[in-house]
C-alpha positions in Angstrom: 55.3 192.9 120.3 51.7 192.6 121.5 50.7 191.9 117.9 53.4 189.2 117.6 52.1 187.5 120.7 48.5 187.5 119.4 49.9 186.1 116.1 51.6 183.2 117.9 48.5 182.4 119.9 46.4 182.3 116.8 48.9 180.1 115.1 49.0 177.6 118.0 45.2 177.4 118.3 44.7 176.8 114.6 43.3 173.2 114.4 45.4 172.3 111.4 49.2 171.9 111.0 50.6 175.3 110.0 53.9 177.1 109.7 55.3 180.4 108.7 58.2 180.4 106.3 60.4 183.4 105.3 61.2 184.2 101.7 64.7 182.7 102.4 63.1 179.4 103.3 63.6 179.6 107.0 60.8 178.3 109.2 59.9 181.3 111.4 57.3 179.5 113.5 55.3 176.2 113.4 52.4 175.2 115.5 52.4 172.0 117.6 50.3 170.1 115.1 52.9 170.8 112.4 55.7 169.7 114.7 54.0 166.5 115.7 53.1 165.7 112.1 56.8 165.6 111.2 58.0 164.2 114.5 59.6 167.3 116.0 59.5 168.6 119.5 58.2 172.0 120.4 60.3 174.8 118.9 62.6 172.4 117.0 61.4 173.5 113.5 62.0 177.2 114.0 65.2 178.3 112.3 65.5 175.3 110.0 65.1 175.4 106.3 61.7 174.3 105.0 63.5 171.8 102.8 64.0 169.5 105.8 60.3 168.7 105.4 60.4 168.2 101.6 60.8 164.7 100.2 64.5 164.0 99.3 63.8 163.6 95.5 62.3 167.2 95.4 64.6 168.8 97.9 67.3 169.9 95.3 64.9 171.9 93.2 62.6 173.1 96.0 64.5 176.4 96.6 63.8 177.5 93.1 60.1 176.5 93.4 60.0 178.5 96.7 61.7 181.5 95.1 59.2 181.6 92.2 56.3 181.3 94.7 57.5 184.3 96.6 58.1 186.3 93.4 54.4 186.1 92.6 52.8 184.9 95.9 49.1 184.2 95.9 46.9 182.3 98.3 46.8 178.6 97.3 47.4 175.2 98.7 51.0 174.0 98.7 51.6 171.7 95.7 48.5 173.1 93.9 48.9 172.4 90.2 51.8 170.0 90.7 52.0 166.2 90.5 52.7 165.1 94.0 52.5 161.4 93.4 
């Protein structure tokens, strides 16, 4: 439990928008910068599917993209190697 508390504190004090997402696509935790960026109140994102934050035109195929990311996860920026225009 103590480790989880330290983890939450570190996430909140991170200066950039950040969230943790489970392999099932559920937002486990998001810091206040991430919530503010998307117009959510504190704690509102937790438990929602990450697809609520994905543009509508990409949303239908996003679960398969997420699944392939978790199948061979590596450190990279989201959208890396994809045309996001």
